[in-house]
N, C-alpha and C positions, 0 to 999 in steps of 0.2 A: 382593503383586501389583506388577508393574513400573509405575513411574510414567511416564506418557506425555505428551509435550508436546502443546499444543493451540493453538486459534486466538486471536489478538488482532489487531486490525486498526487501520490508518489509517483513518496513514493508512485505521472499519471495524468490522464487527461484531467484537468481540473477545471471546474466551472467556477468562475468568480463573479459574483453578482452584487450589484449595489442598488438600493431602492432609489437613490438619486438619479440613476441612469435609466429609469423606466421610460420607454418610448411613449409619447403622447398618442392619443387615439388617431388613427389614420396616418400616422407618421412612421416610415420604415426605420429600422435600427440604424444608427449612425455608425458606419464602418470605421470611423476614426475614433479610437478609444484613448482616454487619458492614460498616463503611465500607471502601472499597477503598483499600489502601495501594499507590499506584503507584510502586514502587521497582524498580530493576534487580534481577533474580534469575536464577539459573542455569536454563538450559533442560534438556531431556532429551537423549536420544541425538542426536549430530550426524547430519545427513543426508548421504548420498552423492549427488553430483551426478548419478549415473546411476540413482538410485532411481526405480522405476516409479510411475505414478500410483496403481496398485492398492495398492502398499505404503504410499503416503502416506495414502490413504483409510483404511487399517487403523489408522493412528496417531491418527486424530481421535477419541480417547476421553478422557473426563474423569471426575473423581470427583464433583464437584458442578457445577452449571451456573449461572454468572452471565454473561450476555451483555452485553458492553460495546460500544457503538456510538459511535465518534467522529462528530461532525456539524459541518460548517462551514456557517455561515449568512452570506449576502450580501444586499445590497439591490439595487435595479434598476441602480445604477451600479457593481455588482460590488465594492463596499466591504464589508469584514467587519463584521459586527454583533456586538458584545459586550454584556455586561450582561443577557442574557436569563436567566430563571429556569426552574426545573423546570416550572412551570405553563404555560410558553409552548410546550411540546412535547407531542405525542401520538405514541405509538409502537404500531405494529401488527405482529403476526406472523401470517402467513397470514390476514390480515383480522380477526384477533381482537385487540382492544386489550389492551395489557399495562400493568402497574403499574410505573412508573419508580421503582425503589427506591434507585438511586444517581445522583447528578448532580454533575458537576464541570466547571469551565472552566479548570483549572490547566494550566500548561505542563509536561507530564511528559517525562522523558528518552526519546529516540528511538534506535532502531537503523535506520540508513539505508544502502541499497545504491545506489551510482552505477553504472548500466549505460551504458557510453559507446561510441559508434560510432566506429571507427577505419578504416572501409572507404575505398577509394580516392576515392570521391566526396566525402569529408569534407575533402580537402586544404585548400582555401581557408577552410574553416569551423572548423578546429581551434582557432585562436587565440581566437576569440570563445566557442567551446564551453568551453575551459579557463577563461576568465574567468567564464562562467556558473556553473561548479562553485565557483569561489572566492566569488562573491557568494552562492550558496546556503549555503555553509558559514559565512558571516558571521552567519547567523541561528542558529547552533548554540549549545547550552549545554554546559558542561563535562562533563556526564554522558552526552552523546550519543556514539555510536560509529558508524563508517563502514567500508564495504568498497568496493573498486573492481573492476568487471569491464569489460574492454575486449573488443569483438567485431569481427571482420572475417570471414575465412573460417571461423573458429571462435571461440567465446568463451574468455577466459582470465581467471582470477582473479589479478590482479596485486598486490592488497593485501587481506589479510584484515582482520577487524574491528580497528579502532584508534580511540582517542580523540584521537589527534594528527591534526588536519586537515591539517597540513603534509605528512604522509606521503602523503596522497591527491594533493595538489597537486604534490608532487615527482614522483610516478609519472607524472603527466600531462605534465610539462614536455617530455620527449623523445619523446612519442608521435608516430608517423609514420602517415600514411594509406596503406593499401594493401589489396588484396584485395576480396572480395565482402562481403555483409551477412548475417550469421547472427543477426538480431535475435531471433527466437523462441528460439533456443538460449541467447542471452544472458539473456533473461528467465527461462527455465527454470532456468538455473544460479543466477541471483539468488535465486529462490524456495528452492532447495535450501540455498544458503549462509545464508539468513535463519534457518534452523532452529538456527543457532549463536548467535543473538542473545541478549543479556543483558537487554534492556529489553522490557517488555510491548508498547509501541507500536512498530510497524515500518512502514517505508515504503521504496519504491524510486523513484528518479528516472532515467528513460530520456532520453538525448539522442541523437537519430538524425536522418538526413536522408532516409530512404527506407524502402520496404518490404523484406521479406525475400526473399533469393534464394540462401541457402546453408545453411539449417538442416535438421537431420535430424528435429527435432520438428515436428509439424504444428500448424496454427492451432487445431484442435479440442483437441489434447492440452494446449496451453498455456492455452487458455481454461478448460479443466476444472481445470488445476492452479491457476490464478489464483483461480477461483471457490472452491476448497477452502481456500485459504491465508488466513493472518491478516495480510496485507500490503497496505497502501494504496499504489497505484501512480500516479505522475504521469509525464507524458511531455512533452518539448519536441520537436516535429517541425519540422525546418528544411527547408521545401519550396519548390521552384520554383513559380511561378504555374501554375495548372491548364492553361493554354493553351500552356505552354512546349513547344517542339518536341522538346527533348532528354529529356523524361521517359519513363522506361521503364514497362512495365505494373506492375512491382513498386512503383515510386515513386508511381504514380498511386493504388495501393491503400494506401499508407503511412498517410495520415491516418485512413482508416476502421479499419485494423488497430489503430493506437495508441488510438483512441477506444474501440474495443470492449474492449481490454485494461484501460484505466484506469477507465472509467465504472462497471463492476460492482464495483470495489473501493472506491468512494467518493472516488477521486482524480479527476484531470482531465487532459485533453490540450490542450496549447497549440500551435497552428500558427504558425510564425514564418517570414516571408519576407524580413525585414530583419535581417541579422546584428547590427546595432547594438542590437537589442532583446533579444538573448539574455540578457545579464546581468540586466537588469531583470526579465524573466520568471522566471528562476531564483530571484531574491530574493523575488519574489511568492509562489512556491510554498513557500519556506522560511517565510515569514510566515504563510501559510495553515495550515501544519502546527502553528504556535504559537498559532493562534486558533480552536481547536475545542472544542466541548462534548463531554463523554462521558456518554452515557446508559446506565445499567445496569438490567437487569431479570432476574428469574427467570422463564423461560417457563411459561405456564399449561399448555402441552402438555408433559407430563412423559414422554411415550412415547420410549423410547430406540430409535428405528428407523433411525437413520443417514440419514434423508431430508433433502432440502434444504428449509429454512424461509425463506420470503420475508419480508423486513423492509421496513417503510415508516415514515418519520418525517414527521409533519405539524406545521406551525407554527400555533399558535393566534393568530388575528389580534389584534394589540395596537393600541389607540387611539393615534394619533399617529405610527405607523410605516407606511411604505409596504409594499407586498407584498414579502415576503422569500422567499428561495430556500434550501432545505436540501440539502446534498450529503452522502450517506451510503452505506455499503455495502448492497447489495441483498439480502443473505441470508447464511446459514451452514448448515453440515451439523450436524444433531442428533447427539448421542452415540449409541453403540451399547452393547448389553449387554456 
């Protein structure tokens, strides 16, 4: 049977599967899983950027099911909280508590896509946006890999996966701002390119200054694609003040669009109105990706119905700590027969 690639998320509920763990006929899955070895490994068939959502849904099949959910935890001052243990977390799937069989807080290698706005309105913002990418990549480790997509009238893959961060920065050096904004198409192309990733953990960073006005994919199509994928999405939105006279309808909808795309993946959207803050915000996102817990469980619901399973992570109150906030992906699609 053809081996088919599946979900892992940030940035995310992540599904990790191994052919060696395939259940034998008439034998239920073993709820006791071996320790997860988070190492780079080859994925399955590369995806075509024009592949339909229906085709992608058909690829979400696995041999055995171990759901991995990266979780970022912050305190009321938005500082990352490290040092928590397995007992500090409760994990629910469709309101049924699950047994956390795997727990890790190590920094695993990442596959990251940069989706970068080069539309005409980005002219004065390009320099700081380039600096933001540089600061983000300073948080990388040697096993990380990156690709770069630029979008204006249409998206373009200008650098495929590489471990050389200088390659990404060099490609951005001579970027010029022109054209309209095909944000949704850029995100969709990023999801397709991510199927070529070599690392289990995957994330996308979007840098844009407005809403979409030039895409052929709809918001619904992109929302569905994001919901099905194993990619944690972060976004930096460079927006004018809400009362600014020059803002178009698309720009006004930009913050809501980016928030909707990122929140369901366990990532976050940062709105920036001061260009000087861009590099610091990008560095913060990079650090957040390095300070996440990974919770693993074998679902108690073993039905292979392909339906969406909602996931919730709760933090057990710990004496001496203030109220904490957990950020995580909100669900995943179950395997099918």
